N, C-alpha and C positions, 0 to 999 in steps of 0.2 A: 727781098729785093726783086730782081728780075729772074735770074736763074742761078743755081748754085755755082755755075762755072764763071759767072760774070764777076770781075774784080771791082768792088765798089771804090768810089772816089771819096776821100775825106775832104769835107767842105766845112769851113768854119764861118759863123755869122756873128758880127758884132751886134749885141743887143743892149739897149738902154734899159733903165729900171722898169719903165712901163712895159716893155717887151718881155722882160723876165717875169714880171708879175702876171701878165696875160698867159705866158707859156705855163707857168706853175699852176695857175687857176685851171686852165684847160686840162692839164695832166691830172690834177687832183679830182676834178669833177668827172672826167671820163672814167677814172678808176672807180669812183663811187657808183657809176652807172654800169660797172662790170667789165669795162674794156681794160685789159691788162697791158698798160702802156707805160713807157718811160718818156722823158722829154724828147729824146731823139726820135722815138717812134711817132710821137705827135707831129713833129716837124716833117718827117718823111711822109706820113699819111697826108698831111695838109698839102705838101708839094705834089704828091701823086694825085690826090682827089681834085684839086683846084685846076681848072683848065687855063690855058694861056690867056684867053680873053678876060677871065675873071682876075687873073694875076695882074694883067695890064690895067684893068679898071681900078682895082684896089690901089695900085701904085700911083696912078694918076690922081686919085682922090687924096692919098697921103701927101703927094707933091703939092696939090692945090692947098691943102691945109697948112703946109710948111710955108708956102709963098705968102698966103694971107697973114700968117703970124708975123712975118718980118723977122729979121735978125737970124740968130743961129737956129738950125733945125731943132736941136735938142739943147737943153740947158744943163742936163746931167751928163756925167761921164759914162762911158761904157760900163755896164754892170756885169756883163757876162759874155762869154764867147762860146756858145754851144757848137760842138763839132759833131757832125753826123756823117755816116757812110751812106752815100747816095749812088744808085746805079748811074752809069754814064748818061743814060737817056734822060734822067731827071736834071742832071747838070746842064745838058744841052737844052732842055726845056726852059730852065731859068735863063740861060744865055740868050735864047731867042727872044724872050720877053725884054731883057736888058737892051738888046739890039733894037727892038721895035720902039722902046722908050727913047733911045738915043736918036732915032729917026724923027722923033717929035720934040727934040731939044730938051728932054728930061734926062739929066745925068743920074744914073742909078747903077747899082751893082747887085749882085745876087742877094746880099744881106738886106738891102733896101727893099727888094721885092718880097723876100720872106717876112720881113717886119710888117710890110703892108698887108700881106694875106693873113698873117697871124692876128693883127689888130682888127681885121675885117671878118675873122672867122666866126661862124655861127656859134650860138651857145652850145655847149657840149650835148645837151639833151637832143638837139636838132640833128647833129651829125654823128652821134654815137653808132648808129646803124652802119653808116659808111665806114667808120673806123673799124668796127668789127669785121666787115666785109674785107677791108684792107688787110686786117690781121689774118684772115683765112687765106687770102690770095698771096700774101707775102709774110709768112710766119717769121716771128722774131728769131734772130740767131743769137747764140750765146754771146755775152759781152766779150769774153776772151776764150780762146782755145789754147790750152797749154800744150806746147809741143813736147813730145817725149824726148828726153836726152838721148843722144846717139850712144850706142854701146861702143866702148873702146875694146876692140879685139886684139890690140897689140899686146905682146907679152913684154914684161919688163926686162 
């Protein structure tokens, strides 16, 4: 994340079948290339590595495709809702992109931006070096940390 003392923010993203398939493919291919990642790590790395201009551009292109398609944005139901722990600065980064998009009359939310950058992500072989650098800079933390039970010192 950022620093051990920073409390992460849990953020969930609604993903359609295409998004889940892309996320799974990215995760599997990055693992085959030696990057020890889980789906949440792939999303965090993608949000960290992608600059705001690239996020904005990917979202504008996704919006353009949706407008050209006509009708509903997606014909499938939501297929998954990945939840990731993000440092506050990355949540703020996504929010700045959403605000900039709103200024251009493109209604989007964080999930929309993340879906756009995921769909526009380079092939895993192209960005595996950046992912490995991300893993060095922001080591994975354990999925869960089990709290030790408090000792009861009261006498019966």
